[in-house]
N, C-alpha and C positions, 0 to 999 in steps of 0.2 A: 572495570571501565577504563577507557583510554580516550584521548583527545586527538583529533586530526586537525592540523593547522592548514587551512587553505589560504588563498591570497588575502581575503579580507574578512575571514570568519573562522570560527572554531566549531567543530562538530564532535559531539560525544559519540563513541561507538563501543561495541562489545563483540568479541569473537566467541564462537562456540567450537570446541575442539572436534575434530573428525579426521577421516582419512584425506590427507591433502592431495591425493591422486584424484579424488572424486570432485565433482563440481561443488562450489560453495552455494549454499542457500542464502540469499540476501532478502531480508525481511523489511518491507516498506510499510510504515505505520499509517494509521488513519488521520483524518483531518484535525482531531484533537488529541492524538496519541503521542507515544514516545516508546523508547526501548522497554521501559518497565511495564507498560500497559499490555505488552504481549504476554506477560506472565511466563509460565513454564512451557508454553506451546512450542516455541522454536527449538528448545533443547530436546523436547520429545520427538519432533519431526526429524531433526538432525540425527538423533540416535537411531530412529527407525530406518533411516536410509544410509547411515554410515558416512554422512557428509559433514564437512565443516559448515559453520554458519557465520553470518555477519549481520548485525543490527546497528542502526545509527539513528540519532535524532536529527531530523532536518532543521534547517535554520529557523529559529524562533521557538523551538520545542525543547522540553526536557532540560538536559544539561548543555545544549548547544547555545551558540550566540543568539541574542535576541534579534528580532526584526528591526532593521534600521531605516526602512523606507516603506511606504504604503504598498500593500499587496496589489498586484494587477490581475486582470482576468486571465493573463497568461501564466499564472503562478505554477500550475501543474506542468506546463511545458518547460518552464525553467527548472523545476525539480527533476524532470525526466531527462532533459537534454543538456543540462549544464551541471547541476549539483551531483546527480547520480554518477555520470561519467567521471567527474573529478574524484569522487570517492573510490570508484572502481580502479581508476588509474593508479592511485596511491596505495590502496590497501589490497587489491587483487590484480596486480599487473600480470598480464598474460594468462590469467586463469579463466577457466570456464565457470559459468554461474547460472543460477536459476533465480528468478524473482518471485517472491511471495508477497503480494500486495493487498492490503485491506482498505476498502473505501477509497479515500484519496490516493492511498498507496497503490490500489488496484488500477486506478486511472493512470497513475504515473508509470506503472509497469506496462500498460498497453501503449502509451506514448513512446516509451523507451524502445519497446519491441518493434514498433512501426519504423524505427530508424535502422532496423536490421543490423544490430551490433554482431560482430563475428563470433564472439564468445558466449553469447546468450543461448542456452540450451532449451529452456522452456519457461513459461510463466504460469502462475496460479493467481487468480484474482478472487477476492471475496468482496461482494457488495460494491463493485466498481461502477462508476457512473460514466456514461458516454454522451449524455445529453441531460438537460434540466427538466424534471417532472414536477407537476404541482405537489405531489405527495412529498417530494424532497423539500420543497420550500415550506410546506406545512410542518414537517418534522423539525426543520431548523427554527421556525418561528416558535414552536413549542419549547425547543431547547433554550432559546433566548429568554422566554418567560421563566423557565425553570432557573436559569442562571441569575436573572434579576431577583428572583425570590430566594436565592441562596441555596438552592437545592443541588447545585453542582460544585460545592466547595471542595469536593475531593480532587478536582483537577489541580488545585494548588499544590497538592502533595507531589505532583509530577512536574509541574511547570514553574513553581515558585512565583517570583515577582513578574514573570512573563505571562501569567495566566490571563489577566484581563486583555492584554495586547493580542495574544494568539486567539483567544475566543472571539474577540471583535473582528480580527482579520478574517477568520473563517466565516462567521455569520454575515458580516457586512458584505463580503465579496459575493457569496452565494445569493444573498437577498437583494443585491444591487441591480438596478434596471439594466445595466450593461451586460450582466452575466446571463440574462434570460436566454440569449441566443447562443450561449456557449455550447459547442457540439464537436466531438472528436470522432464521429462515426466515419467520416470520409477517409481517414488515414488507416483504418483498421485492415483494409485489404492488403496493406503492405506487410503485415505480420506473417512471417514464414515459420516461426518456431511453434511447437505444440503449445496449446493453451487449455487450462482447466478453468472454467468460468463458474464460480460458485456464488450463491445468494440464498439467504434465508427466505422461506416462504412468507414469513410475517415481517419482513424488513420494513421498518417504519420510515426509511429514507428513500425507498425505491421499489419499483414493481418489476415483475418478470420481464417487462419490455426491455430493460437494460440488458439482461442476459440474452434475450432473443436477438437483439440488435448485434451484440458482439459475435455470437456464434454464427449468425447469418453472413457475417463479413470476414471473419478470420478463417482462412482456409482449413486449418487443422485445429479446430476448437471443439471442446466437449462441455456440455452444460450439466450442472448439478444443482438442483433446487433442494435445499435442506429443510425437511419438515420441522415444525415446532421450533422455529428459530427466527430471530430477528436480525439485527444489523451486524452482529459479531459472531459469526458461525464458529470460529476457533475457540471462543469462550463459552458460548451457549450450548454447543454440541461438539465439544472437544474431541471425544473419542471417535465419533462418526466422521468428523472432518479430517482428523489425523489419518484414518484409514483410507478415505477417499484420495487424499493427497499422496499418501504413500503408494497406493496401488497405481495411481496415474504416473508418478515420477519414477518409480523403481525401474521399469523397463527402459525408460529414456536415458537413465544415468549409468547403465552398464557399459563397461569399456568396449570399444570396438574390437571385433574378433581379429 
């Protein structure tokens, strides 16, 4: 593990070794996630593709600096258009990269791709949201009840004394009245890189309407609904998801003739 110092914060990051000539796979964690919660999946995917990898904890998560101001409804835009570019500028200057984003990380990948960064080769999203659904809010309410009952104590293993703050920031933002109209569908037409859009058939936080919306708007997008799978495809169906991602990315990452 290492620490990246930005202007007013510190971000913990981790690199995965690979062929430096190939694009780097950049992994963007979920709304309550961090580097460690990816477990061994990033290393497996990087090995399968021969690519280096980069993971980091966003502000407020894991080993990075805590949140110091209230979260706004634009927090995913801030992560996609401010924090992520700052990380790439310092850690991958001039390098091509691919984004692999889970849940919030998937939405961040879409927002970042919509800005058409020159070095972005492709994106893969798992359980990304582009609008707010009733099932999403029901799932978050259930998580709030579970947290209050002490059933999510395991999060403290990853976020330490930041756990209460980051959980509240996630839940309160999504359940707030001002967030009901949150929607990023309009900008998806701007995405020009290839996209693999994945979601578990049994995702408790979203329906297939999320996937349908993305692939209907992103010009070069492919949908994959993973059977017998909930909100975390790379954990619940790791082998299946690994092969889907590998097969999608491998032809895109070959050197130009």
